[in-house]
MIDOSE-1310 file (N, C-alpha, C; in nm, 2 decimals, decimal comma, always signed):
residues 227
ycdd	+23,09/+11,74/+16,12/+23,13/+11,78/+15,99/+23,00/+11,80/+15,90; +22,92/+11,70/+15,90/+22,80/+11,70/+15,81/+22,68/+11,78/+15,87; +22,69/+11,83/+15,99/+22,59/+11,91/+16,04/+22,59/+12,05/+15,97; +22,70/+12,08/+15,91/+22,71/+12,21/+15,84/+22,65/+12,19/+15,70
vrri	+22,54/+12,26/+15,67/+22,46/+12,24/+15,55/+22,54/+12,27/+15,43; +22,65/+12,35/+15,44/+22,73/+12,38/+15,32/+22,80/+12,26/+15,27; +22,80/+12,15/+15,35/+22,87/+12,03/+15,30/+22,76/+11,92/+15,26; +22,64/+11,96/+15,24/+22,53/+11,87/+15,23/+22,55/+11,78/+15,10
eecv	+22,60/+11,84/+14,99/+22,61/+11,76/+14,87/+22,71/+11,64/+14,89; +22,82/+11,67/+14,95/+22,92/+11,57/+14,98/+22,87/+11,46/+15,08; +22,81/+11,51/+15,18/+22,76/+11,42/+15,29/+22,65/+11,33/+15,25; +22,55/+11,39/+15,17/+22,44/+11,31/+15,12/+22,49/+11,20/+15,03
afae	+22,58/+11,23/+14,94/+22,64/+11,14/+14,84/+22,71/+11,02/+14,92; +22,79/+11,06/+15,02/+22,86/+10,96/+15,10/+22,76/+10,87/+15,18; +22,66/+10,93/+15,24/+22,56/+10,85/+15,31/+22,48/+10,76/+15,22; +22,45/+10,80/+15,10/+22,37/+10,72/+15,01/+22,46/+10,61/+14,96
engl	+22,58/+10,64/+14,93/+22,67/+10,53/+14,87/+22,70/+10,42/+14,98; +22,70/+10,46/+15,10/+22,74/+10,36/+15,21/+22,62/+10,32/+15,29; +22,50/+10,35/+15,25/+22,38/+10,31/+15,32/+22,37/+10,35/+15,46; +22,41/+10,48/+15,49/+22,42/+10,53/+15,63/+22,29/+10,61/+15,68
mppe	+22,20/+10,63/+15,59/+22,08/+10,70/+15,63/+21,95/+10,62/+15,59; +21,85/+10,62/+15,68/+21,72/+10,56/+15,64/+21,67/+10,63/+15,52; +21,59/+10,56/+15,44/+21,53/+10,62/+15,31/+21,46/+10,75/+15,33; +21,38/+10,76/+15,45/+21,30/+10,88/+15,46/+21,40/+11,00/+15,50
elee	+21,50/+10,98/+15,57/+21,60/+11,09/+15,60/+21,68/+11,13/+15,48; +21,71/+11,03/+15,40/+21,78/+11,05/+15,27/+21,70/+11,14/+15,18; +21,57/+11,10/+15,17/+21,48/+11,18/+15,09/+21,46/+11,32/+15,13; +21,46/+11,34/+15,26/+21,45/+11,48/+15,32/+21,57/+11,56/+15,29
arkv	+21,69/+11,49/+15,30/+21,82/+11,56/+15,28/+21,83/+11,60/+15,13; +21,78/+11,51/+15,04/+21,78/+11,54/+14,90/+21,69/+11,66/+14,87; +21,58/+11,67/+14,93/+21,49/+11,78/+14,91/+21,55/+11,91/+14,95; +21,62/+11,91/+15,07/+21,69/+12,03/+15,11/+21,80/+12,07/+15,01
qaal	+21,87/+11,96/+14,97/+21,98/+11,98/+14,87/+21,93/+12,05/+14,74; +21,82/+11,99/+14,69/+21,76/+12,05/+14,57/+21,71/+12,19/+14,59; +21,65/+12,22/+14,70/+21,60/+12,35/+14,73/+21,71/+12,45/+14,73; +21,82/+12,42/+14,80/+21,93/+12,51/+14,81/+22,00/+12,53/+14,67
agga	+22,00/+12,42/+14,59/+22,06/+12,43/+14,45/+21,97/+12,52/+14,37; +21,84/+12,52/+14,40/+21,75/+12,61/+14,32/+21,74/+12,75/+14,37; +21,82/+12,78/+14,47/+21,83/+12,92/+14,51/+21,76/+12,95/+14,64; +21,69/+12,86/+14,70/+21,63/+12,88/+14,83/+21,73/+12,90/+14,94
tlpg	+21,69/+12,97/+15,04/+21,78/+13,00/+15,15/+21,72/+12,94/+15,28; +21,80/+12,88/+15,36/+21,75/+12,82/+15,49/+21,70/+12,93/+15,58; +21,60/+12,91/+15,65/+21,54/+13,01/+15,74/+21,64/+13,06/+15,84; +21,65/+13,20/+15,84/+21,73/+13,26/+15,95/+21,88/+13,23/+15,93
gcts	+21,92/+13,18/+15,81/+22,06/+13,14/+15,79/+22,10/+13,03/+15,88; +22,01/+12,94/+15,92/+22,05/+12,83/+16,00/+22,14/+12,73/+15,92; +22,22/+12,66/+15,99/+22,32/+12,58/+15,91/+22,31/+12,43/+15,94; +22,22/+12,39/+16,03/+22,21/+12,25/+16,06/+22,07/+12,22/+16,10
kesc	+22,03/+12,09/+16,10/+21,90/+12,05/+16,14/+21,86/+12,10/+16,27; +21,95/+12,09/+16,37/+21,92/+12,13/+16,51/+21,90/+12,28/+16,51; +21,98/+12,36/+16,45/+21,96/+12,51/+16,45/+21,84/+12,55/+16,37; +21,81/+12,48/+16,26/+21,69/+12,51/+16,19/+21,56/+12,48/+16,26
dsyc	+21,56/+12,36/+16,33/+21,45/+12,33/+16,42/+21,43/+12,43/+16,53; +21,54/+12,47/+16,59/+21,53/+12,57/+16,70/+21,48/+12,70/+16,64; +21,52/+12,75/+16,53/+21,48/+12,87/+16,47/+21,33/+12,87/+16,43; +21,29/+12,75/+16,38/+21,15/+12,74/+16,33/+21,05/+12,71/+16,45
ndss	+21,10/+12,68/+16,56/+21,01/+12,66/+16,68/+20,96/+12,79/+16,73; +21,02/+12,90/+16,69/+20,98/+13,03/+16,73/+20,87/+13,07/+16,63; +20,75/+13,09/+16,68/+20,63/+13,12/+16,60/+20,65/+13,25/+16,52; +20,74/+13,34/+16,57/+20,76/+13,47/+16,49/+20,83/+13,45/+16,36
hiee	+20,89/+13,32/+16,34/+20,96/+13,29/+16,22/+20,88/+13,20/+16,12; +20,75/+13,19/+16,16/+20,67/+13,09/+16,09/+20,66/+13,12/+15,93; +20,65/+13,24/+15,90/+20,63/+13,27/+15,75/+20,75/+13,23/+15,67; +20,87/+13,26/+15,73/+21,00/+13,23/+15,66/+21,01/+13,07/+15,65
ciaf	+20,98/+13,00/+15,76/+20,99/+12,86/+15,76/+20,89/+12,79/+15,67; +20,77/+12,84/+15,66/+20,67/+12,78/+15,57/+20,72/+12,80/+15,43; +20,78/+12,92/+15,40/+20,82/+12,94/+15,26/+20,93/+12,84/+15,22; +21,02/+12,81/+15,31/+21,13/+12,71/+15,28/+21,07/+12,57/+15,27
aeaa	+20,98/+12,54/+15,36/+20,92/+12,41/+15,36/+20,84/+12,38/+15,22; +20,78/+12,49/+15,18/+20,71/+12,48/+15,05/+20,81/+12,46/+14,93; +20,91/+12,54/+14,94/+21,02/+12,54/+14,83/+21,08/+12,40/+14,83; +21,10/+12,34/+14,94/+21,17/+12,21/+14,95/+21,07/+12,09/+14,93
gfit	+20,94/+12,12/+14,93/+20,85/+12,01/+14,91/+20,83/+11,93/+15,03; +20,85/+11,99/+15,15/+20,83/+11,91/+15,28/+20,69/+11,89/+15,32; +20,60/+11,97/+15,26/+20,46/+11,97/+15,31/+20,37/+11,95/+15,19; +20,26/+11,87/+15,21/+20,16/+11,84/+15,11/+20,08/+11,97/+15,09
pdel	+20,00/+11,98/+14,98/+19,91/+12,09/+14,96/+19,81/+12,11/+15,08; +19,76/+12,00/+15,14/+19,67/+12,02/+15,25/+19,75/+12,07/+15,37; +19,87/+12,02/+15,40/+19,95/+12,07/+15,51/+19,99/+12,22/+15,49; +20,01/+12,26/+15,36/+20,05/+12,40/+15,33/+19,93/+12,49/+15,36
eeak	+19,81/+12,44/+15,32/+19,69/+12,52/+15,35/+19,67/+12,54/+15,50; +19,69/+12,43/+15,58/+19,68/+12,45/+15,72/+19,78/+12,54/+15,78; +19,91/+12,53/+15,72/+20,02/+12,62/+15,77/+19,98/+12,76/+15,74; +19,92/+12,79/+15,63/+19,89/+12,93/+15,59/+19,78/+12,98/+15,68
kvla	+19,69/+12,89/+15,73/+19,58/+12,93/+15,82/+19,65/+12,97/+15,96; +19,75/+12,89/+16,00/+19,82/+12,92/+16,12/+19,89/+13,05/+16,11; +19,96/+13,08/+16,00/+20,03/+13,20/+15,97/+19,93/+13,32/+15,98; +19,82/+13,31/+15,91/+19,72/+13,42/+15,92/+19,67/+13,45/+16,06
avkr	+19,65/+13,34/+16,14/+19,60/+13,36/+16,27/+19,71/+13,43/+16,36; +19,84/+13,39/+16,34/+19,95/+13,45/+16,41/+19,96/+13,60/+16,38; +19,94/+13,63/+16,25/+19,95/+13,77/+16,21/+19,84/+13,85/+16,27; +19,73/+13,79/+16,30/+19,61/+13,86/+16,37/+19,63/+13,87/+16,52
gakp	+19,74/+13,81/+16,57/+19,77/+13,82/+16,71/+19,74/+13,69/+16,79; +19,69/+13,59/+16,73/+19,66/+13,46/+16,80/+19,80/+13,40/+16,84; +19,80/+13,33/+16,95/+19,92/+13,27/+17,00/+19,91/+13,12/+16,98; +19,99/+13,05/+16,89/+19,97/+12,91/+16,87/+20,03/+12,83/+16,99
ppcr	+19,98/+12,71/+17,01/+20,04/+12,63/+17,12/+20,19/+12,59/+17,08; +20,27/+12,57/+17,18/+20,42/+12,55/+17,16/+20,44/+12,41/+17,12; +20,40/+12,37/+17,00/+20,42/+12,23/+16,95/+20,44/+12,24/+16,80; +20,50/+12,14/+16,74/+20,52/+12,13/+16,60/+20,47/+12,00/+16,54
gkrd	+20,40/+12,01/+16,43/+20,35/+11,89/+16,36/+20,23/+11,83/+16,43; +20,15/+11,76/+16,35/+20,03/+11,70/+16,40/+20,05/+11,61/+16,52; +20,15/+11,52/+16,52/+20,17/+11,43/+16,62/+20,21/+11,50/+16,75; +20,30/+11,59/+16,74/+20,35/+11,67/+16,86/+20,23/+11,75/+16,92
cdvy	+20,15/+11,81/+16,83/+20,04/+11,89/+16,88/+19,93/+11,81/+16,94; +19,90/+11,69/+16,88/+19,80/+11,60/+16,94/+19,84/+11,56/+17,08; +19,97/+11,53/+17,10/+20,01/+11,50/+17,24/+20,00/+11,62/+17,33; +20,04/+11,73/+17,29/+20,04/+11,85/+17,37/+19,89/+11,89/+17,41
csep	+19,80/+11,89/+17,31/+19,67/+11,93/+17,33/+19,58/+11,83/+17,40; +19,63/+11,70/+17,41/+19,56/+11,60/+17,48/+19,57/+11,62/+17,63; +19,66/+11,70/+17,68/+19,68/+11,73/+17,82/+19,56/+11,83/+17,86; +19,49/+11,80/+17,96/+19,37/+11,88/+18,00/+19,41/+12,03/+18,03
gnfe	+19,53/+12,05/+18,08/+19,57/+12,19/+18,11/+19,60/+12,27/+17,99; +19,62/+12,20/+17,87/+19,65/+12,28/+17,75/+19,53/+12,29/+17,66; +19,41/+12,23/+17,70/+19,30/+12,23/+17,61/+19,25/+12,36/+17,57; +19,23/+12,46/+17,66/+19,17/+12,59/+17,63/+19,26/+12,66/+17,53
qcit	+19,39/+12,66/+17,56/+19,49/+12,72/+17,47/+19,47/+12,67/+17,32; +19,46/+12,54/+17,31/+19,46/+12,47/+17,18/+19,33/+12,50/+17,11; +19,21/+12,50/+17,18/+19,08/+12,52/+17,12/+19,07/+12,66/+17,08; +19,12/+12,75/+17,16/+19,12/+12,90/+17,13/+19,19/+12,93/+17,00
faea	+19,31/+12,87/+16,98/+19,39/+12,89/+16,86/+19,33/+12,82/+16,74; +19,27/+12,70/+16,76/+19,21/+12,62/+16,65/+19,09/+12,71/+16,60; +19,02/+12,77/+16,69/+18,90/+12,85/+16,64/+18,96/+12,98/+16,57; +19,06/+13,04/+16,62/+19,12/+13,16/+16,56/+19,17/+13,13/+16,42
agfv	+19,23/+13,01/+16,40/+19,29/+12,97/+16,27/+19,18/+12,91/+16,18; +19,06/+12,89/+16,22/+18,96/+12,84/+16,13/+18,96/+12,69/+16,12; +19,03/+12,62/+16,21/+19,03/+12,47/+16,21/+18,90/+12,42/+16,26; +18,83/+12,49/+16,35/+18,70/+12,45/+16,40/+18,61/+12,58/+16,40
saee	+18,48/+12,55/+16,38/+18,39/+12,66/+16,38/+18,36/+12,70/+16,52; +18,29/+12,82/+16,54/+18,25/+12,86/+16,67/+18,17/+12,76/+16,74; +18,08/+12,70/+16,66/+17,99/+12,60/+16,71/+18,06/+12,47/+16,76; +18,16/+12,43/+16,68/+18,24/+12,31/+16,72/+18,33/+12,34/+16,84
aama	+18,38/+12,47/+16,85/+18,46/+12,51/+16,96/+18,38/+12,51/+17,09; +18,25/+12,56/+17,08/+18,16/+12,56/+17,20/+18,13/+12,41/+17,24; +18,11/+12,33/+17,14/+18,08/+12,19/+17,17/+18,20/+12,12/+17,24; +18,32/+12,15/+17,19/+18,44/+12,10/+17,24/+18,46/+12,14/+17,39
rktg	+18,43/+12,27/+17,42/+18,44/+12,32/+17,55/+18,34/+12,25/+17,64; +18,22/+12,23/+17,59/+18,12/+12,16/+17,67/+18,16/+12,02/+17,71; +18,23/+11,95/+17,63/+18,27/+11,81/+17,65/+18,41/+11,80/+17,70; +18,48/+11,91/+17,72/+18,62/+11,90/+17,75/+18,71/+11,85/+17,64
gkgp	+18,66/+11,86/+17,52/+18,74/+11,81/+17,41/+18,74/+11,66/+17,38; +18,66/+11,59/+17,46/+18,66/+11,45/+17,45/+18,51/+11,40/+17,42; +18,50/+11,30/+17,34/+18,37/+11,24/+17,31/+18,35/+11,11/+17,39; +18,25/+11,04/+17,35/+18,22/+10,91/+17,41/+18,34/+10,82/+17,40
gncr	+18,36/+10,75/+17,51/+18,48/+10,66/+17,51/+18,61/+10,73/+17,51; +18,60/+10,86/+17,55/+18,72/+10,95/+17,55/+18,78/+10,97/+17,41; +18,70/+10,95/+17,30/+18,75/+10,97/+17,17/+18,78/+11,12/+17,15; +18,87/+11,15/+17,06/+18,91/+11,29/+17,03/+18,90/+11,32/+16,88
gree	+18,83/+11,43/+16,84/+18,82/+11,46/+16,70/+18,70/+11,39/+16,63; +18,65/+11,46/+16,53/+18,54/+11,40/+16,46/+18,57/+11,26/+16,40; +18,68/+11,25/+16,34/+18,71/+11,12/+16,27/+18,72/+11,01/+16,37; +18,79/+11,03/+16,48/+18,81/+10,92/+16,58/+18,67/+10,89/+16,65
cdhf	+18,59/+11,00/+16,67/+18,46/+10,97/+16,74/+18,36/+10,91/+16,64; +18,37/+10,95/+16,51/+18,28/+10,88/+16,42/+18,31/+10,73/+16,41; +18,44/+10,70/+16,41/+18,49/+10,56/+16,40/+18,44/+10,49/+16,53; +18,45/+10,55/+16,64/+18,41/+10,49/+16,77/+18,26/+10,46/+16,77
cede	+18,18/+10,55/+16,72/+18,03/+10,54/+16,73/+17,98/+10,46/+16,61; +18,06/+10,43/+16,51/+18,01/+10,34/+16,40/+18,01/+10,20/+16,45; +18,08/+10,17/+16,55/+18,09/+10,03/+16,61/+17,96/+10,01/+16,69; +17,88/+9,91/+16,65/+17,75/+9,89/+16,71/+17,76/+9,87/+16,86
knfe	+17,87/+9,81/+16,91/+17,88/+9,79/+17,05/+17,89/+9,92/+17,13; +17,93/+10,03/+17,06/+17,94/+10,15/+17,13/+17,82/+10,24/+17,12; +17,71/+10,19/+17,06/+17,59/+10,27/+17,03/+17,53/+10,33/+17,15; +17,51/+10,25/+17,25/+17,44/+10,30/+17,37/+17,52/+10,41/+17,44
vcva	+17,65/+10,39/+17,44/+17,74/+10,49/+17,50/+17,73/+10,62/+17,43; +17,73/+10,62/+17,30/+17,73/+10,74/+17,21/+17,60/+10,81/+17,23; +17,49/+10,74/+17,23/+17,36/+10,80/+17,24/+17,35/+10,87/+17,38; +17,39/+10,80/+17,49/+17,39/+10,85/+17,62/+17,47/+10,98/+17,63
faee	+17,59/+10,98/+17,57/+17,68/+11,10/+17,57/+17,61/+11,21/+17,50; +17,55/+11,19/+17,38/+17,48/+11,29/+17,30/+17,37/+11,35/+17,38; +17,29/+11,27/+17,45/+17,18/+11,32/+17,53/+17,23/+11,40/+17,65; +17,33/+11,35/+17,72/+17,38/+11,41/+17,84/+17,44/+11,55/+17,81
hgfm	+17,50/+11,57/+17,69/+17,56/+11,70/+17,65/+17,47/+11,79/+17,57; +17,35/+11,75/+17,55/+17,25/+11,83/+17,48/+17,26/+11,83/+17,33; +17,33/+11,73/+17,27/+17,34/+11,72/+17,13/+17,21/+11,65/+17,07; +17,14/+11,58/+17,16/+17,01/+11,51/+17,12/+16,91/+11,54/+17,23
tkee	+16,79/+11,56/+17,19/+16,68/+11,57/+17,29/+16,65/+11,43/+17,35; +16,58/+11,43/+17,46/+16,54/+11,30/+17,52/+16,46/+11,21/+17,41; +16,37/+11,28/+17,34/+16,29/+11,22/+17,24/+16,38/+11,16/+17,13; +16,47/+11,24/+17,08/+16,56/+11,19/+16,98/+16,65/+11,07/+17,02
aema	+16,69/+11,08/+17,15/+16,77/+10,97/+17,20/+16,68/+10,84/+17,21; +16,56/+10,85/+17,25/+16,47/+10,74/+17,26/+16,44/+10,68/+17,12; +16,43/+10,77/+17,02/+16,40/+10,73/+16,88/+16,53/+10,65/+16,83; +16,65/+10,71/+16,86/+16,77/+10,64/+16,82/+16,78/+10,50/+16,87
kktg	+16,75/+10,49/+17,00/+16,75/+10,36/+17,07/+16,65/+10,26/+17,00; +16,54/+10,32/+16,97/+16,43/+10,23/+16,91/+16,47/+10,18/+16,77; +16,54/+10,27/+16,70/+16,58/+10,23/+16,56/+16,72/+10,17/+16,55; +16,79/+10,17/+16,66/+16,93/+10,12/+16,66/+17,02/+10,22/+16,60
gkgp	+16,98/+10,34/+16,59/+17,07/+10,45/+16,53/+17,07/+10,44/+16,38; +16,99/+10,36/+16,32/+16,99/+10,35/+16,17/+16,85/+10,39/+16,12; +16,85/+10,45/+16,00/+16,72/+10,48/+15,94/+16,69/+10,39/+15,82; +16,60/+10,43/+15,74/+16,56/+10,34/+15,62/+16,68/+10,32/+15,53
gnck	+16,70/+10,20/+15,48/+16,81/+10,16/+15,40/+16,94/+10,16/+15,48; +16,93/+10,15/+15,61/+17,04/+10,16/+15,70/+17,12/+10,29/+15,70; +17,05/+10,40/+15,66/+17,12/+10,53/+15,66/+17,15/+10,57/+15,80; +17,25/+10,65/+15,81/+17,29/+10,70/+15,95/+17,31/+10,85/+15,95
grge	+17,24/+10,92/+16,04/+17,25/+11,06/+16,05/+17,15/+11,13/+15,97; +17,11/+11,25/+16,01/+17,01/+11,33/+15,95/+17,04/+11,35/+15,80; +17,16/+11,40/+15,77/+17,19/+11,43/+15,63/+17,18/+11,31/+15,54; +17,24/+11,20/+15,58/+17,24/+11,08/+15,50/+17,10/+11,03/+15,47
ceaf	+17,02/+11,03/+15,58/+16,88/+10,98/+15,57/+16,79/+11,07/+15,49; +16,81/+11,20/+15,50/+16,73/+11,29/+15,42/+16,77/+11,27/+15,27; +16,90/+11,25/+15,24/+16,94/+11,23/+15,10/+16,88/+11,10/+15,05; +16,87/+11,00/+15,13/+16,82/+10,87/+15,09/+16,67/+10,88/+15,06
cqnp	+16,60/+10,95/+15,15/+16,45/+10,96/+15,14/+16,40/+11,06/+15,04; +16,50/+11,15/+14,99/+16,46/+11,25/+14,89/+16,46/+11,18/+14,75; +16,52/+11,06/+14,74/+16,52/+10,99/+14,62/+16,38/+10,92/+14,60; +16,31/+10,95/+14,50/+16,17/+10,89/+14,48/+16,17/+10,74/+14,48
anee	+16,28/+10,68/+14,44/+16,29/+10,53/+14,44/+16,28/+10,47/+14,58; +16,31/+10,56/+14,68/+16,31/+10,51/+14,82/+16,19/+10,55/+14,90; +16,09/+10,61/+14,83/+15,98/+10,67/+14,90/+15,90/+10,56/+14,99; +15,88/+10,45/+14,93/+15,80/+10,35/+15,00/+15,88/+10,29/+15,12
tcfn	+16,01/+10,27/+15,10/+16,10/+10,22/+15,21/+16,09/+10,32/+15,33; +16,10/+10,45/+15,29/+16,10/+10,55/+15,40/+15,97/+10,56/+15,47; +15,86/+10,55/+15,39/+15,73/+10,56/+15,45/+15,70/+10,44/+15,55; +15,74/+10,32/+15,50/+15,72/+10,20/+15,58/+15,80/+10,21/+15,71
fake	+15,92/+10,26/+15,70/+16,01/+10,27/+15,82/+15,95/+10,37/+15,92; +15,90/+10,48/+15,87/+15,84/+10,58/+15,96/+15,71/+10,53/+16,02; +15,63/+10,45/+15,95/+15,51/+10,39/+16,00/+15,55/+10,29/+16,11; +15,64/+10,21/+16,08/+15,68/+10,10/+16,17/+15,73/+10,15/+16,30
hgmv	+15,80/+10,27/+16,30/+15,87/+10,32/+16,42/+15,79/+10,43/+16,48; +15,66/+10,45/+16,44/+15,57/+10,55/+16,50/+15,61/+10,69/+16,47; +15,67/+10,72/+16,36/+15,71/+10,85/+16,32/+15,60/+10,93/+16,25; +15,50/+10,86/+16,21/+15,38/+10,92/+16,14/+15,26/+10,87/+16,21
sea	+15,16/+10,95/+16,22/+15,03/+10,91/+16,28/+14,96/+10,82/+16,18; +14,86/+10,75/+16,23/+14,78/+10,67/+16,14/+14,71/+10,76/+16,04; +14,67/+10,88/+16,07/+14,60/+10,97/+15,98/+14,70/+11,00/+15,87
């Protein structure tokens, strides 16, 4: 009876009154109710959660489904921006992987057989640069310790016990030269003021107040000649 969206007002009121829905489902139902009351139309004329999910699983309906999700407030501004990138890529002819939502797509794209499809679409949609896509292909989409994605790999390599693994991985895949790897090992991967990475260390050393610290660090680690 309540699968029929035309009865949403009655069913949501009954569920709320009798505590029959978890808070997150109740909130979602209220959003749908408010969107419909405001004149929004369910995508493809679907009438239940199941039929709407089925309709929106078809990538050819993505524009209509994004419009409703935006009207109902189901997606955050960041998610909306990502969805619009997906839409633009689909309109250009790119084929998205058959998954929905970050969690579902993370699972799908973690399968080795799906990797090329996922990275090709990610590049087409602008989620990764050509350089990042090439790097992902070179490593099979996995970093040291089998981490996936910049955030997860940064977190993994920030742990000092993983330092050797990360440097070895970077050298093996050509992200660091042998000399750079040796220097990283010599310094423990940290620069003056415990800065990490070229960008952070350059910013630190461009500050005149840190000039002496940086010079002493370079001298101590053989980065400048005696002359």
